DRENNUTOR-361403 format. One line per field, with one value per residue: residue number from 1; chain; x, y, z of N, C-alpha, C in turn. Coordinates in pm, whole numbers, plus 50000, padded with zeros to 5 digits. Atoms other than C-alpha are relative to their C-alpha. Last residue first. Example, Ala and Ser with C-alpha at 12.3 -4.5 7.8 and 13.67 -1.06 7.14 Angstrom:
2
tiza = (2, 1) .
kevex = (A, A) .
n_x = (49918, 50089) .
n_y = (49881, 49881) .
n_z = (49994, 50000) .
ca_x = (51367, 51230) .
ca_y = (49894, 49550) .
ca_z = (50714, 50780) .
c_x = (49923, 50090) .
c_y = (50109, 50120) .
c_z = (50073, 50000) .
***
This chain:
117
tiza = (117, 116, 115, 114, 113, 112, 111, 110, 109, 108, 107, 106, 105, 104, 103, 102, 101, 100, 99, 98, 97, 96, 95, 94, 93, 92, 91, 90, 89, 88, 87, 86, 85, 84, 83, 82, 81, 80, 79, 78, 77, 76, 75, 74, 73, 72, 71, 70, 69, 68, 67, 66, 65, 64, 63, 62, 61, 60, 59, 58, 57, 56, 55, 54, 53, 52, 51, 50, 49, 48, 47, 46, 45, 44, 43, 42, 41, 40, 39, 38, 37, 36, 35, 34, 33, 32, 31, 30, 29, 28, 27, 26, 25, 24, 23, 22, 21, 20, 19, 18, 17, 16, 15, 14, 13, 12, 11, 10, 9, 8, 7, 6, 5, 4, 3, 2, 1) .
kevex = (A, A, A, A, A, A, A, A, A, A, A, A, A, A, A, A, A, A, A, A, A, A, A, A, A, A, A, A, A, A, A, A, A, A, A, A, A, A, A, A, A, A, A, A, A, A, A, A, A, A, A, A, A, A, A, A, A, A, A, A, A, A, A, A, A, A, A, A, A, A, A, A, A, A, A, A, A, A, A, A, A, A, A, A, A, A, A, A, A, A, A, A, A, A, A, A, A, A, A, A, A, A, A, A, A, A, A, A, A, A, A, A, A, A, A, A, A) .
n_x = (49918, 49935, 49902, 49925, 50067, 49936, 49980, 50091, 49916, 50042, 49955, 50046, 49998, 50007, 50038, 49963, 50007, 50097, 50117, 50040, 49893, 50027, 49887, 50044, 49893, 50012, 49908, 49990, 50100, 50101, 50121, 50114, 50043, 49959, 50078, 49954, 50048, 49983, 50009, 50068, 49973, 50066, 49930, 50070, 50133, 50006, 49990, 49867, 49981, 49990, 49866, 50019, 49883, 50019, 49876, 49893, 49876, 49891, 50013, 50114, 50056, 50103, 50044, 50058, 50062, 50035, 50089, 50024, 50140, 50021, 49920, 49897, 49977, 50026, 49964, 50042, 49926, 50078, 49922, 50102, 49976, 50074, 50017, 49946, 49888, 49889, 49919, 50019, 49873, 50012, 50102, 50116, 50092, 50114, 49985, 50048, 50127, 50110, 50059, 49903, 49882, 49988, 49868, 49899, 49916, 49943, 49993, 49898, 50051, 50072, 49950, 50079, 49929, 50006, 50135, 50055, 49972) .
n_y = (50028, 49892, 49926, 50077, 50014, 49936, 50090, 49988, 50013, 50081, 49945, 50071, 49921, 50071, 49929, 49858, 49942, 49893, 50060, 50109, 49985, 50033, 49981, 49984, 50019, 49938, 50052, 49924, 50019, 49894, 50027, 49957, 49861, 49997, 50093, 50014, 50123, 50016, 50141, 50052, 50140, 50046, 49979, 49918, 49955, 49893, 49867, 49951, 49860, 49920, 49977, 49998, 49966, 49995, 49966, 50009, 49936, 50095, 50059, 50094, 49986, 50089, 49953, 50104, 49941, 50084, 49929, 50058, 50043, 50135, 50105, 50057, 50143, 50072, 49931, 50064, 49945, 49941, 49913, 49935, 49969, 49883, 49970, 50079, 50091, 49990, 50121, 50054, 50021, 50081, 50100, 50013, 50108, 50006, 49906, 50036, 49937, 50098, 49995, 50044, 49915, 49927, 49953, 50092, 49941, 50102, 49949, 50066, 50079, 49914, 50007, 49944, 50019, 49876, 49983, 49873, 49882) .
n_z = (49885, 49925, 50077, 50099, 50130, 50115, 50113, 50112, 50119, 50113, 50127, 50119, 50123, 50128, 50123, 49996, 50134, 50020, 50064, 49912, 49902, 49861, 49911, 49861, 49903, 49869, 49898, 49875, 49895, 49987, 50078, 49919, 50007, 50140, 50082, 50138, 50060, 50144, 50031, 50118, 50029, 50122, 50127, 50098, 49956, 49900, 50059, 49967, 50036, 49878, 49946, 49856, 49920, 49856, 49929, 50101, 49956, 49978, 49867, 50007, 50133, 50055, 50131, 50086, 50118, 50114, 50092, 50132, 50014, 49949, 50061, 49914, 50012, 49875, 49877, 49875, 49886, 49892, 49912, 49919, 49860, 49953, 49858, 49890, 50021, 49906, 50017, 50134, 50068, 50121, 49969, 50089, 49965, 50090, 50110, 50133, 50033, 50002, 49866, 49902, 49992, 49874, 49957, 50054, 50104, 50088, 50137, 50082, 50112, 50095, 50137, 50110, 50127, 50078, 50055, 49957, 50082) .
ca_x = (81313, 81051, 80945, 80626, 80527, 80689, 80466, 80517, 80690, 80479, 80553, 80417, 80584, 80527, 80596, 80707, 80552, 80666, 80832, 81181, 81179, 80970, 80961, 80726, 80806, 80529, 80528, 80264, 80305, 80546, 80827, 81162, 81410, 81645, 81555, 81766, 81627, 81762, 81685, 81793, 81919, 81948, 82029, 81947, 82023, 82310, 82314, 82392, 82046, 82073, 81964, 81663, 81649, 81396, 81353, 81091, 80821, 80501, 80183, 80194, 80538, 80655, 80972, 81024, 81254, 81337, 81503, 81650, 81768, 82147, 82191, 81902, 81675, 81551, 81539, 81519, 81538, 81427, 81542, 81386, 81639, 81608, 81860, 81868, 81801, 81458, 81250, 80965, 80943, 80643, 80628, 80952, 81248, 81490, 81801, 81708, 81920, 82187, 82429, 82655, 82356, 82123, 82012, 81725, 81470, 81187, 81116, 81004, 80806, 81012, 81101, 81058, 81170, 80979, 80902, 81281, 81348) .
ca_y = (33028, 33038, 32800, 32681, 32914, 32849, 32762, 33000, 32905, 33037, 33167, 33125, 33225, 33095, 33208, 33133, 32792, 32676, 32337, 32479, 32773, 32680, 32817, 32704, 32759, 32710, 32640, 32688, 32550, 32502, 32254, 32385, 32181, 32086, 32180, 32347, 32480, 32744, 32885, 33230, 33452, 33818, 33961, 33902, 33672, 33471, 33280, 32931, 32770, 32391, 32250, 32110, 32184, 32015, 32041, 31890, 31805, 31716, 31925, 31998, 32159, 32216, 32363, 32300, 32514, 32397, 32551, 32368, 32586, 32591, 32965, 33169, 33401, 33744, 33893, 33767, 33890, 33672, 33522, 33222, 33131, 32964, 32733, 32558, 32828, 32986, 32992, 33241, 33312, 33462, 33599, 33791, 33919, 34147, 34070, 33895, 33984, 33744, 34032, 33968, 33997, 33710, 33570, 33365, 33532, 33451, 33690, 33538, 33775, 33885, 33638, 33688, 33508, 33656, 33313, 33256, 32892) .
ca_z = (24017, 23742, 23460, 23626, 23908, 24245, 24539, 24829, 25150, 25434, 25780, 26130, 26453, 26803, 27157, 27512, 27585, 27930, 27975, 28042, 27801, 27497, 27141, 26866, 26496, 26241, 25869, 25600, 25247, 24958, 25029, 25152, 24948, 25096, 25452, 25721, 26048, 26280, 26624, 26726, 27003, 27097, 27438, 27803, 28095, 27952, 27623, 27757, 27768, 27795, 27462, 27280, 26907, 26680, 26305, 26069, 26324, 26138, 26169, 25794, 25848, 26204, 26359, 26732, 26947, 27297, 27599, 27899, 28188, 28233, 28194, 28331, 28131, 28243, 27891, 27535, 27178, 26890, 26560, 26383, 26116, 25777, 25612, 25275, 25020, 25051, 24733, 24744, 25118, 25296, 25653, 25616, 25818, 25626, 25832, 26158, 26462, 26585, 26667, 26367, 26133, 26057, 25721, 25574, 25797, 26038, 26325, 26657, 26880, 27180, 27455, 27829, 28145, 28442, 28592, 28624, 28558) .
c_x = (50038, 50083, 50064, 50096, 50087, 49917, 50058, 50033, 49904, 50109, 49960, 50057, 49952, 50012, 50003, 49966, 50027, 50008, 49895, 49880, 49960, 50123, 49958, 50122, 49938, 50124, 49974, 50091, 50030, 49899, 49900, 49876, 49896, 49911, 50050, 49917, 50047, 49951, 50016, 49991, 49924, 50041, 49916, 50081, 49924, 49858, 49995, 50022, 50139, 50029, 49990, 50138, 49959, 50134, 49968, 50136, 50106, 50123, 50102, 49987, 49892, 49969, 49904, 49949, 49954, 49938, 49982, 49906, 49979, 49858, 49971, 50076, 50112, 50013, 49963, 50050, 49945, 50093, 49908, 50072, 49874, 50023, 49916, 49955, 50040, 50107, 50120, 50077, 49974, 50136, 49979, 49900, 49875, 49905, 49883, 50025, 49964, 49864, 49882, 49950, 50093, 50120, 49990, 50142, 50097, 50076, 50074, 49992, 50116, 49930, 49918, 50072, 49910, 50078, 49985, 49860, 49933) .
c_y = (49861, 49939, 50116, 50090, 49916, 49976, 50078, 49900, 49989, 49998, 49903, 50068, 49912, 50100, 49910, 50075, 50149, 50056, 50104, 49934, 49916, 50028, 49976, 50001, 50021, 49968, 50072, 49926, 50084, 49966, 50114, 49982, 50031, 49905, 50012, 49893, 49998, 49864, 49989, 49847, 49957, 49856, 49953, 50016, 50080, 50048, 50114, 50142, 50045, 50143, 50067, 50005, 49997, 50031, 50012, 50038, 49981, 50079, 49890, 49919, 49892, 50033, 49896, 50066, 49885, 50084, 49914, 50090, 49950, 49950, 49866, 49894, 49956, 49848, 49911, 50079, 49935, 50071, 50067, 50081, 50059, 50014, 50125, 50037, 49935, 49895, 50008, 49870, 49934, 49991, 49905, 49900, 50003, 49883, 49978, 50114, 49969, 50063, 49905, 50002, 49946, 50092, 50072, 50043, 49895, 50068, 49899, 50056, 49946, 49910, 50097, 49982, 50044, 49990, 50128, 50018, 50124) .
c_z = (50019, 50111, 50072, 49925, 49909, 49874, 49883, 49889, 49883, 49894, 49890, 49877, 49887, 49887, 49879, 49872, 50010, 49858, 49966, 49930, 50119, 50085, 50145, 50089, 50138, 50082, 50131, 50099, 50122, 50111, 50018, 49913, 50108, 49921, 49855, 49931, 49855, 49955, 49849, 50006, 49877, 49973, 49883, 49873, 49896, 50024, 50099, 49949, 50046, 49958, 50135, 50062, 50146, 50065, 50148, 50059, 49893, 50045, 50028, 50129, 49988, 49854, 49942, 49873, 49910, 49890, 49877, 49920, 49856, 49989, 50067, 49921, 50095, 49988, 50119, 50119, 50126, 50097, 50102, 50106, 50062, 50151, 50022, 50139, 50131, 49971, 50094, 49980, 49865, 49933, 49884, 50057, 49911, 50034, 49906, 49901, 49854, 49976, 50014, 50144, 50110, 49991, 50133, 50034, 49947, 49886, 49914, 49858, 49916, 49898, 49915, 49867, 49885, 49869, 49917, 49940, 50056) .
***
């Protein structure tokens, strides 16, 4: 892989726009429905190189994507994870291009008060 491959910080959101950019990214979620996205921009990537996104909760892998990169050299991309329900606590997303760590994001799902949401 290109040693100059770059990823922006990962933004976590429950929706993306038509260009794969996070809509209203957050670090805390009250009651996410089903799917969350980790959105990022990238530059100097090469198609065909393996990339991996790992989603953790309580140090356990809850979602894992490992694919050959097919997004071209630059633009906007995302990883996604679906849980039903998202349990309260801290989560982490780790992103790798080939075997090289390229970034992480942390977010929290907040505990719901009794009788709400």
